[in-house]
Backbone and ligand atoms as CSV (ligand in chain L), in Angstrom:
chain,resi,resn,atom,element,x,y,z
A,1,MET,N,N,-23.329,-3.259,-0.061
A,1,MET,CA,C,-22.054,-3.105,0.642
A,1,MET,C,C,-21.534,-4.480,1.047
A,2,THR,N,N,-20.283,-4.706,0.778
A,2,THR,CA,C,-19.689,-5.985,1.161
A,2,THR,C,C,-18.378,-5.750,1.895
A,3,THR,N,N,-18.114,-6.607,2.844
A,3,THR,CA,C,-16.831,-6.533,3.550
A,3,THR,C,C,-15.751,-7.109,2.648
A,4,GLN,N,N,-14.690,-6.343,2.485
A,4,GLN,CA,C,-13.588,-6.764,1.634
A,4,GLN,C,C,-12.269,-6.644,2.408
A,5,ARG,N,N,-11.246,-7.303,1.863
A,5,ARG,CA,C,-9.873,-7.123,2.330
A,5,ARG,C,C,-9.033,-6.606,1.175
A,6,THR,N,N,-8.060,-5.752,1.487
A,6,THR,CA,C,-7.197,-5.201,0.451
A,6,THR,C,C,-5.785,-5.086,0.987
A,7,LEU,N,N,-4.794,-5.166,0.084
A,7,LEU,CA,C,-3.406,-5.033,0.525
A,7,LEU,C,C,-2.988,-3.569,0.529
A,8,SER,N,N,-2.376,-3.174,1.610
A,8,SER,CA,C,-1.825,-1.828,1.765
A,8,SER,C,C,-0.333,-1.958,2.048
A,9,ILE,N,N,0.465,-1.097,1.422
A,9,ILE,CA,C,1.898,-1.036,1.729
A,9,ILE,C,C,2.246,0.403,2.093
A,10,ILE,N,N,2.871,0.572,3.242
A,10,ILE,CA,C,3.457,1.871,3.580
A,10,ILE,C,C,4.893,1.833,3.066
A,11,LYS,N,N,5.186,2.726,2.140
A,11,LYS,CA,C,6.420,2.646,1.347
A,11,LYS,C,C,7.616,3.294,2.062
A,12,PRO,N,N,8.824,3.040,1.521
A,12,PRO,CA,C,10.050,3.513,2.190
A,12,PRO,C,C,10.109,5.013,2.452
A,13,ASP,N,N,9.553,5.841,1.587
A,13,ASP,CA,C,9.626,7.289,1.856
A,13,ASP,C,C,8.867,7.637,3.127
A,14,ALA,N,N,7.827,6.851,3.440
A,14,ALA,CA,C,7.011,7.112,4.628
A,14,ALA,C,C,7.598,6.468,5.883
A,15,THR,N,N,8.108,5.241,5.776
A,15,THR,CA,C,8.724,4.638,6.968
A,15,THR,C,C,9.956,5.444,7.379
A,16,ARG,N,N,10.706,5.938,6.382
A,16,ARG,CA,C,11.915,6.731,6.647
A,16,ARG,C,C,11.589,8.002,7.445
A,17,ARG,N,N,10.404,8.578,7.152
A,17,ARG,CA,C,10.014,9.839,7.814
A,17,ARG,C,C,9.129,9.602,9.033
A,18,ASN,N,N,9.039,8.324,9.477
A,18,ASN,CA,C,8.312,7.982,10.705
A,18,ASN,C,C,6.828,8.338,10.605
A,19,LEU,N,N,6.230,8.061,9.433
A,19,LEU,CA,C,4.834,8.431,9.195
A,19,LEU,C,C,3.878,7.251,9.288
A,20,THR,N,N,4.365,6.102,9.771
A,20,THR,CA,C,3.518,4.906,9.801
A,20,THR,C,C,2.223,5.138,10.597
A,21,GLY,N,N,2.361,5.701,11.785
A,21,GLY,CA,C,1.178,5.923,12.618
A,21,GLY,C,C,0.245,6.958,12.026
A,22,ALA,N,N,0.804,8.036,11.502
A,22,ALA,CA,C,-0.038,9.088,10.918
A,22,ALA,C,C,-0.842,8.541,9.739
A,23,ILE,N,N,-0.219,7.686,8.937
A,23,ILE,CA,C,-0.922,7.106,7.787
A,23,ILE,C,C,-1.990,6.131,8.259
A,24,ASN,N,N,-1.647,5.277,9.206
A,24,ASN,CA,C,-2.647,4.292,9.639
A,24,ASN,C,C,-3.811,4.933,10.390
A,25,GLN,N,N,-3.583,6.075,10.998
A,25,GLN,CA,C,-4.695,6.808,11.627
A,25,GLN,C,C,-5.758,7.165,10.575
A,26,ARG,N,N,-5.306,7.480,9.361
A,26,ARG,CA,C,-6.271,7.826,8.294
A,26,ARG,C,C,-7.162,6.624,7.966
A,27,PHE,N,N,-6.541,5.452,7.895
A,27,PHE,CA,C,-7.323,4.256,7.561
A,27,PHE,C,C,-8.312,3.940,8.677
A,28,GLU,N,N,-7.839,3.979,9.906
A,28,GLU,CA,C,-8.693,3.601,11.033
A,28,GLU,C,C,-9.821,4.608,11.233
A,29,GLU,N,N,-9.524,5.880,11.061
A,29,GLU,CA,C,-10.580,6.893,11.220
A,29,GLU,C,C,-11.658,6.740,10.152
A,30,ALA,N,N,-11.293,6.181,9.005
A,30,ALA,CA,C,-12.260,5.967,7.927
A,30,ALA,C,C,-13.005,4.640,8.081
A,31,GLY,N,N,-12.697,3.897,9.123
A,31,GLY,CA,C,-13.446,2.670,9.393
A,31,GLY,C,C,-12.808,1.393,8.895
A,32,LEU,N,N,-11.582,1.501,8.335
A,32,LEU,CA,C,-10.878,0.283,7.917
A,32,LEU,C,C,-10.107,-0.282,9.110
A,33,ARG,N,N,-10.104,-1.608,9.204
A,33,ARG,CA,C,-9.401,-2.285,10.295
A,33,ARG,C,C,-8.125,-2.916,9.745
A,34,ILE,N,N,-7.025,-2.786,10.500
A,34,ILE,CA,C,-5.759,-3.415,10.101
A,34,ILE,C,C,-5.772,-4.816,10.694
A,35,VAL,N,N,-6.012,-5.820,9.841
A,35,VAL,CA,C,-6.199,-7.188,10.340
A,35,VAL,C,C,-4.953,-8.061,10.169
A,36,ALA,N,N,-3.912,-7.488,9.556
A,36,ALA,CA,C,-2.602,-8.147,9.459
A,36,ALA,C,C,-1.588,-7.053,9.189
A,37,GLN,N,N,-0.378,-7.242,9.722
A,37,GLN,CA,C,0.631,-6.188,9.559
A,37,GLN,C,C,2.025,-6.752,9.826
A,38,LYS,N,N,2.988,-6.406,8.962
A,38,LYS,CA,C,4.389,-6.738,9.257
A,38,LYS,C,C,5.307,-5.725,8.577
A,39,ARG,N,N,6.346,-5.360,9.307
A,39,ARG,CA,C,7.358,-4.433,8.789
A,39,ARG,C,C,8.538,-5.269,8.334
A,40,VAL,N,N,8.923,-5.122,7.076
A,40,VAL,CA,C,9.957,-5.981,6.503
A,40,VAL,C,C,10.871,-5.182,5.583
A,41,ASN,N,N,12.046,-5.739,5.344
A,41,ASN,CA,C,12.896,-5.294,4.241
A,41,ASN,C,C,12.601,-6.229,3.073
A,42,LEU,N,N,11.981,-5.731,2.028
A,42,LEU,CA,C,11.659,-6.581,0.885
A,42,LEU,C,C,12.938,-7.013,0.176
A,43,SER,N,N,12.975,-8.253,-0.266
A,43,SER,CA,C,14.066,-8.692,-1.138
A,43,SER,C,C,13.789,-8.176,-2.550
A,44,ARG,N,N,14.837,-8.115,-3.342
A,44,ARG,CA,C,14.649,-7.701,-4.746
A,44,ARG,C,C,13.696,-8.666,-5.457
A,45,THR,N,N,13.849,-9.937,-5.191
A,45,THR,CA,C,12.994,-10.939,-5.839
A,45,THR,C,C,11.524,-10.726,-5.465
A,46,ALA,N,N,11.276,-10.458,-4.185
A,46,ALA,CA,C,9.893,-10.245,-3.745
A,46,ALA,C,C,9.310,-8.989,-4.378
A,47,ALA,N,N,10.090,-7.918,-4.437
A,47,ALA,CA,C,9.588,-6.665,-5.022
A,47,ALA,C,C,9.346,-6.828,-6.523
A,48,GLU,N,N,10.255,-7.492,-7.214
A,48,GLU,CA,C,10.080,-7.703,-8.660
A,48,GLU,C,C,8.852,-8.565,-8.929
A,49,GLY,N,N,8.644,-9.573,-8.110
A,49,GLY,CA,C,7.479,-10.428,-8.303
A,49,GLY,C,C,6.181,-9.701,-8.019
A,50,PHE,N,N,6.192,-8.888,-6.991
A,50,PHE,CA,C,4.982,-8.154,-6.637
A,50,PHE,C,C,4.573,-7.210,-7.757
A,51,TYR,N,N,5.553,-6.529,-8.352
A,51,TYR,CA,C,5.261,-5.535,-9.392
A,51,TYR,C,C,5.468,-6.102,-10.803
A,52,ALA,N,N,5.372,-7.404,-10.959
A,52,ALA,CA,C,5.661,-8.053,-12.248
A,52,ALA,C,C,4.859,-7.457,-13.397
A,53,GLU,N,N,3.634,-7.004,-13.116
A,53,GLU,CA,C,2.803,-6.458,-14.204
A,53,GLU,C,C,3.413,-5.174,-14.780
A,54,HIS,N,N,4.336,-4.550,-14.040
A,54,HIS,CA,C,4.977,-3.324,-14.504
A,54,HIS,C,C,6.377,-3.585,-15.080
A,55,ALA,N,N,6.739,-4.844,-15.273
A,55,ALA,CA,C,8.119,-5.197,-15.629
A,55,ALA,C,C,8.607,-4.514,-16.900
A,56,GLU,N,N,7.718,-4.222,-17.833
A,56,GLU,CA,C,8.133,-3.605,-19.100
A,56,GLU,C,C,8.098,-2.083,-19.055
A,57,ARG,N,N,7.627,-1.517,-17.956
A,57,ARG,CA,C,7.506,-0.055,-17.870
A,57,ARG,C,C,8.882,0.559,-17.630
A,58,PRO,N,N,9.106,1.777,-18.158
A,58,PRO,CA,C,10.437,2.399,-18.026
A,58,PRO,C,C,10.849,2.659,-16.583
A,59,PHE,N,N,9.864,2.788,-15.683
A,59,PHE,CA,C,10.188,3.106,-14.289
A,59,PHE,C,C,10.346,1.871,-13.419
A,60,PHE,N,N,10.310,0.662,-14.019
A,60,PHE,CA,C,10.313,-0.567,-13.211
A,60,PHE,C,C,11.563,-0.687,-12.326
A,61,GLY,N,N,12.731,-0.434,-12.904
A,61,GLY,CA,C,13.969,-0.571,-12.134
A,61,GLY,C,C,14.008,0.393,-10.961
A,62,GLU,N,N,13.602,1.621,-11.249
A,62,GLU,CA,C,13.549,2.657,-10.208
A,62,GLU,C,C,12.543,2.272,-9.108
A,63,LEU,N,N,11.414,1.721,-9.532
A,63,LEU,CA,C,10.370,1.317,-8.584
A,63,LEU,C,C,10.886,0.215,-7.650
A,64,VAL,N,N,11.533,-0.777,-8.215
A,64,VAL,CA,C,12.040,-1.888,-7.400
A,64,VAL,C,C,13.167,-1.399,-6.483
A,65,ASP,N,N,14.099,-0.602,-7.031
A,65,ASP,CA,C,15.195,-0.070,-6.197
A,65,ASP,C,C,14.627,0.706,-5.006
A,66,PHE,N,N,13.598,1.506,-5.266
A,66,PHE,CA,C,12.982,2.299,-4.187
A,66,PHE,C,C,12.328,1.393,-3.145
A,67,MET,N,N,11.597,0.391,-3.599
A,67,MET,CA,C,10.839,-0.446,-2.653
A,67,MET,C,C,11.731,-1.300,-1.761
A,68,ILE,N,N,12.997,-1.492,-2.171
A,68,ILE,CA,C,13.911,-2.278,-1.327
A,68,ILE,C,C,14.912,-1.386,-0.585
A,69,SER,N,N,14.753,-0.063,-0.711
A,69,SER,CA,C,15.752,0.866,-0.169
A,69,SER,C,C,15.667,1.039,1.343
A,70,GLU,N,N,14.497,0.833,1.914
A,70,GLU,CA,C,14.242,1.015,3.357
A,70,GLU,C,C,13.100,0.056,3.692
A,71,PRO,N,N,12.800,-0.143,4.984
A,71,PRO,CA,C,11.673,-1.037,5.315
A,71,PRO,C,C,10.347,-0.542,4.745
A,72,VAL,N,N,9.460,-1.513,4.540
A,72,VAL,CA,C,8.062,-1.211,4.198
A,72,VAL,C,C,7.174,-1.871,5.265
A,73,VAL,N,N,5.945,-1.372,5.380
A,73,VAL,CA,C,4.960,-2.027,6.234
A,73,VAL,C,C,3.893,-2.626,5.319
A,74,LEU,N,N,3.810,-3.949,5.382
A,74,LEU,CA,C,2.801,-4.683,4.606
A,74,LEU,C,C,1.606,-4.883,5.514
A,75,GLN,N,N,0.406,-4.614,5.005
A,75,GLN,CA,C,-0.753,-4.784,5.870
A,75,GLN,C,C,-1.993,-5.123,5.058
A,76,VAL,N,N,-2.939,-5.738,5.759
A,76,VAL,CA,C,-4.232,-6.057,5.168
A,76,VAL,C,C,-5.268,-5.196,5.861
A,77,LEU,N,N,-6.028,-4.454,5.051
A,77,LEU,CA,C,-7.106,-3.617,5.574
A,77,LEU,C,C,-8.428,-4.314,5.284
A,78,GLU,N,N,-9.333,-4.260,6.234
A,78,GLU,CA,C,-10.635,-4.920,6.097
A,78,GLU,C,C,-11.742,-3.916,6.416
A,79,GLY,N,N,-12.817,-3.990,5.635
A,79,GLY,CA,C,-13.966,-3.129,5.914
A,79,GLY,C,C,-14.922,-3.111,4.745
A,80,GLU,N,N,-16.015,-2.335,4.904
A,80,GLU,CA,C,-16.992,-2.200,3.828
A,80,GLU,C,C,-16.299,-1.568,2.614
A,81,ASN,N,N,-16.420,-2.219,1.464
A,81,ASN,CA,C,-15.830,-1.714,0.222
A,81,ASN,C,C,-14.375,-1.271,0.419
A,82,ALA,N,N,-13.598,-2.110,1.080
A,82,ALA,CA,C,-12.242,-1.720,1.481
A,82,ALA,C,C,-11.341,-1.375,0.292
A,83,VAL,N,N,-11.515,-2.040,-0.846
A,83,VAL,CA,C,-10.620,-1.784,-1.982
A,83,VAL,C,C,-10.778,-0.337,-2.450
A,84,LEU,N,N,-12.012,0.067,-2.717
A,84,LEU,CA,C,-12.267,1.429,-3.201
A,84,LEU,C,C,-12.015,2.456,-2.100
A,85,LYS,N,N,-12.439,2.128,-0.885
A,85,LYS,CA,C,-12.255,3.083,0.213
A,85,LYS,C,C,-10.776,3.376,0.434
A,86,ASN,N,N,-9.950,2.338,0.386
A,86,ASN,CA,C,-8.507,2.548,0.553
A,86,ASN,C,C,-7.969,3.469,-0.534
A,87,ARG,N,N,-8.419,3.262,-1.761
A,87,ARG,CA,C,-7.926,4.081,-2.874
A,87,ARG,C,C,-8.368,5.541,-2.727
A,88,GLU,N,N,-9.574,5.730,-2.195
A,88,GLU,CA,C,-10.041,7.099,-1.960
A,88,GLU,C,C,-9.212,7.784,-0.869
A,89,ILE,N,N,-8.888,7.038,0.171
A,89,ILE,CA,C,-8.111,7.612,1.280
A,89,ILE,C,C,-6.691,7.936,0.812
A,90,MET,N,N,-6.129,7.077,-0.080
A,90,MET,CA,C,-4.771,7.308,-0.595
A,90,MET,C,C,-4.720,8.496,-1.542
A,91,GLY,N,N,-5.702,8.647,-2.414
A,91,GLY,CA,C,-5.665,9.663,-3.467
A,91,GLY,C,C,-4.949,9.151,-4.703
A,92,GLU,N,N,-4.891,9.998,-5.725
A,92,GLU,CA,C,-4.292,9.615,-7.011
A,92,GLU,C,C,-2.817,9.220,-6.859
A,93,THR,N,N,-2.365,8.328,-7.765
A,93,THR,CA,C,-0.975,7.862,-7.750
A,93,THR,C,C,0.013,9.018,-7.724
A,94,ASN,N,N,-0.219,10.005,-8.586
A,94,ASN,CA,C,0.650,11.181,-8.648
A,94,ASN,C,C,0.141,12.213,-7.636
A,95,PRO,N,N,0.948,12.532,-6.625
A,95,PRO,CA,C,0.451,13.459,-5.598
A,95,PRO,C,C,0.031,14.813,-6.157
A,96,ALA,N,N,0.556,15.178,-7.322
A,96,ALA,CA,C,0.156,16.443,-7.939
A,96,ALA,C,C,-1.321,16.433,-8.311
A,97,ASN,N,N,-1.887,15.231,-8.489
A,97,ASN,CA,C,-3.302,15.104,-8.864
A,97,ASN,C,C,-4.182,14.642,-7.706
A,98,ALA,N,N,-3.593,14.426,-6.544
A,98,ALA,CA,C,-4.343,13.864,-5.411
A,98,ALA,C,C,-5.216,14.928,-4.754
A,99,GLY,N,N,-6.389,14.490,-4.308
A,99,GLY,CA,C,-7.352,15.408,-3.707
A,99,GLY,C,C,-6.928,15.862,-2.322
A,100,GLU,N,N,-7.532,16.973,-1.902
A,100,GLU,CA,C,-7.261,17.513,-0.560
A,100,GLU,C,C,-7.586,16.465,0.499
A,101,GLY,N,N,-6.737,16.380,1.506
A,101,GLY,CA,C,-6.999,15.493,2.625
A,101,GLY,C,C,-6.638,14.045,2.396
A,102,THR,N,N,-6.113,13.720,1.213
A,102,THR,CA,C,-5.696,12.341,0.959
A,102,THR,C,C,-4.259,12.131,1.466
A,103,ILE,N,N,-3.911,10.872,1.661
A,103,ILE,CA,C,-2.562,10.548,2.148
A,103,ILE,C,C,-1.510,11.052,1.175
A,104,ARG,N,N,-1.727,10.800,-0.109
A,104,ARG,CA,C,-0.690,11.193,-1.069
A,104,ARG,C,C,-0.584,12.701,-1.210
A,105,LYS,N,N,-1.705,13.407,-1.105
A,105,LYS,CA,C,-1.639,14.875,-1.142
A,105,LYS,C,C,-0.817,15.391,0.033
A,106,ASP,N,N,-1.031,14.784,1.205
A,106,ASP,CA,C,-0.427,15.313,2.422
A,106,ASP,C,C,0.995,14.809,2.667
A,107,PHE,N,N,1.326,13.609,2.170
A,107,PHE,CA,C,2.613,13.005,2.544
A,107,PHE,C,C,3.527,12.636,1.367
A,108,ALA,N,N,2.975,12.346,0.194
A,108,ALA,CA,C,3.816,11.817,-0.889
A,108,ALA,C,C,4.796,12.864,-1.391
A,109,LEU,N,N,5.961,12.378,-1.844
A,109,LEU,CA,C,7.026,13.263,-2.320
A,109,LEU,C,C,7.019,13.391,-3.834
A,110,SER,N,N,6.563,12.340,-4.532
A,110,SER,CA,C,6.587,12.313,-5.999
A,110,SER,C,C,5.743,11.126,-6.461
A,111,ILE,N,N,5.593,10.956,-7.770
A,111,ILE,CA,C,4.817,9.815,-8.286
A,111,ILE,C,C,5.478,8.491,-7.901
A,112,GLY,N,N,6.773,8.466,-7.779
A,112,GLY,CA,C,7.463,7.244,-7.365
A,112,GLY,C,C,7.444,7.077,-5.854
A,113,GLU,N,N,7.854,8.123,-5.164
A,113,GLU,CA,C,7.880,8.093,-3.690
A,113,GLU,C,C,6.522,8.586,-3.185
A,114,ASN,N,N,5.507,7.734,-3.370
A,114,ASN,CA,C,4.131,8.180,-3.106
A,114,ASN,C,C,3.521,7.542,-1.857
A,115,SER,N,N,4.383,7.151,-0.929
A,115,SER,CA,C,4.018,6.830,0.473
A,115,SER,C,C,3.220,5.558,0.697
A,116,VAL,N,N,2.288,5.243,-0.201
A,116,VAL,CA,C,1.433,4.072,0.006
A,116,VAL,C,C,1.117,3.372,-1.310
A,117,HIS,N,N,0.882,2.071,-1.199
A,117,HIS,CA,C,0.316,1.279,-2.288
A,117,HIS,C,C,-1.004,0.700,-1.805
A,118,GLY,N,N,-1.950,0.552,-2.718
A,118,GLY,CA,C,-3.193,-0.139,-2.399
A,118,GLY,C,C,-3.671,-0.920,-3.597
A,119,SER,N,N,-4.227,-2.090,-3.363
A,119,SER,CA,C,-4.732,-2.926,-4.463
A,119,SER,C,C,-5.758,-2.149,-5.285
A,120,ASP,N,N,-5.752,-2.379,-6.612
A,120,ASP,CA,C,-6.624,-1.581,-7.477
A,120,ASP,C,C,-7.936,-2.260,-7.851
A,121,SER,N,N,-8.153,-3.492,-7.414
A,121,SER,CA,C,-9.404,-4.201,-7.707
A,121,SER,C,C,-9.529,-5.352,-6.714
A,122,GLU,N,N,-10.708,-5.941,-6.656
A,122,GLU,CA,C,-10.888,-7.102,-5.767
A,122,GLU,C,C,-9.976,-8.250,-6.180
A,123,GLU,N,N,-9.804,-8.425,-7.510
A,123,GLU,CA,C,-8.955,-9.505,-8.006
A,123,GLU,C,C,-7.496,-9.268,-7.606
A,124,SER,N,N,-7.036,-8.032,-7.789
A,124,SER,CA,C,-5.667,-7.700,-7.377
A,124,SER,C,C,-5.506,-7.874,-5.877
A,125,ALA,N,N,-6.519,-7.481,-5.122
A,125,ALA,CA,C,-6.433,-7.576,-3.662
A,125,ALA,C,C,-6.241,-9.025,-3.230
A,126,ALA,N,N,-7.000,-9.928,-3.810
A,126,ALA,CA,C,-6.882,-11.341,-3.434
A,126,ALA,C,C,-5.479,-11.857,-3.741
A,127,ARG,N,N,-4.972,-11.485,-4.930
A,127,ARG,CA,C,-3.625,-11.930,-5.327
A,127,ARG,C,C,-2.558,-11.292,-4.434
A,128,GLU,N,N,-2.675,-10.010,-4.201
A,128,GLU,CA,C,-1.634,-9.288,-3.452
A,128,GLU,C,C,-1.619,-9.677,-1.976
A,129,VAL,N,N,-2.810,-9.865,-1.379
A,129,VAL,CA,C,-2.850,-10.283,0.024
A,129,VAL,C,C,-2.166,-11.646,0.165
A,130,SER,N,N,-2.489,-12.565,-0.735
A,130,SER,CA,C,-1.920,-13.916,-0.602
A,130,SER,C,C,-0.444,-13.944,-1.006
A,131,TYR,N,N,0.016,-12.921,-1.748
A,131,TYR,CA,C,1.441,-12.841,-2.097
A,131,TYR,C,C,2.285,-12.637,-0.843
A,132,PHE,N,N,1.767,-11.865,0.103
A,132,PHE,CA,C,2.557,-11.522,1.283
A,132,PHE,C,C,2.099,-12.187,2.580
A,133,PHE,N,N,0.862,-12.673,2.643
A,133,PHE,CA,C,0.353,-13.184,3.904
A,133,PHE,C,C,-0.245,-14.580,3.758
A,134,ALA,N,N,0.112,-15.456,4.709
A,134,ALA,CA,C,-0.596,-16.726,4.854
A,134,ALA,C,C,-1.914,-16.440,5.574
A,135,GLY,N,N,-2.899,-17.280,5.323
A,135,GLY,CA,C,-4.201,-17.097,5.961
A,135,GLY,C,C,-4.101,-17.020,7.482
A,136,THR,N,N,-3.175,-17.787,8.036
A,136,THR,CA,C,-3.026,-17.827,9.495
A,136,THR,C,C,-2.444,-16.534,10.068
A,137,GLU,N,N,-1.910,-15.654,9.194
A,137,GLU,CA,C,-1.346,-14.392,9.670
A,137,GLU,C,C,-2.377,-13.270,9.698
A,138,ILE,N,N,-3.585,-13.560,9.233
A,138,ILE,CA,C,-4.643,-12.547,9.165
A,138,ILE,C,C,-5.653,-12.836,10.255
A,139,ALA,N,N,-5.848,-11.859,11.128
A,139,ALA,CA,C,-6.766,-12.036,12.251
A,139,ALA,C,C,-7.840,-10.954,12.188
A,140,GLY,N,N,-8.950,-11.279,11.568
A,140,GLY,CA,C,-10.012,-10.298,11.334
A,140,GLY,C,C,-10.934,-10.142,12.531
L,1,CMP,P1,P,1.742,1.759,-6.826
L,1,CMP,O1,O,0.319,1.960,-6.461
L,1,CMP,O2,O,2.610,1.132,-5.813
L,1,CMP,O3,O,1.821,0.912,-8.177
L,1,CMP,C1,C,2.892,1.015,-9.083
L,1,CMP,C2,C,3.820,2.131,-8.733
L,1,CMP,O4,O,4.655,2.557,-9.749
L,1,CMP,C3,C,3.004,3.363,-8.387
L,1,CMP,O5,O,2.348,3.194,-7.162
L,1,CMP,C4,C,4.063,4.450,-8.429
L,1,CMP,O6,O,4.714,4.605,-7.185
L,1,CMP,C5,C,5.030,3.887,-9.446
L,1,CMP,N1,N,4.992,4.692,-10.651
L,1,CMP,C6,C,3.966,4.854,-11.476
L,1,CMP,N2,N,4.311,5.691,-12.471
L,1,CMP,C7,C,5.584,6.060,-12.238
L,1,CMP,C8,C,6.482,6.917,-12.910
L,1,CMP,N3,N,6.140,7.553,-14.035
L,1,CMP,N4,N,7.707,7.051,-12.377
L,1,CMP,C9,C,8.070,6.386,-11.251
L,1,CMP,N5,N,7.242,5.568,-10.578
L,1,CMP,C10,C,6.008,5.413,-11.070
């Protein structure tokens, strides 16, 4: 077991419905600590850069438009095996496939409006955390 950090985003469909606290309760109850957090309106440039690996996908434009449509909460979660644990708490990308008791099963509206993002590997986590946070903004 190793302590890891991972990037979590509470997406516009969830901030719009005032679900920030309900979602973060799931992370904290599972033992993850929120060691950095900021609520922002993403710029188009920031959203496009963050999702650059999806730039050729047919849903890219829709994804970027959605992510800049309302505020998001950017946060860093820390804990034992945080990358995998976060993904388990979130559930599958498509809420139709998400397991019982997961965030996406309980809150997501669709595969696009799926309430949360989480880094998919340790490598992605390192890149994504540093994309949005300076080291001095993380207080573990
Ligand atoms: P996320 O974990 O933020 O990573 C990429 C996002 O693209 C994903 O969650 C979904 O919200 C979104 N996405 C993936 N597939 C589709 C799709 N077929 N249509 C719309 N959005 C999608």
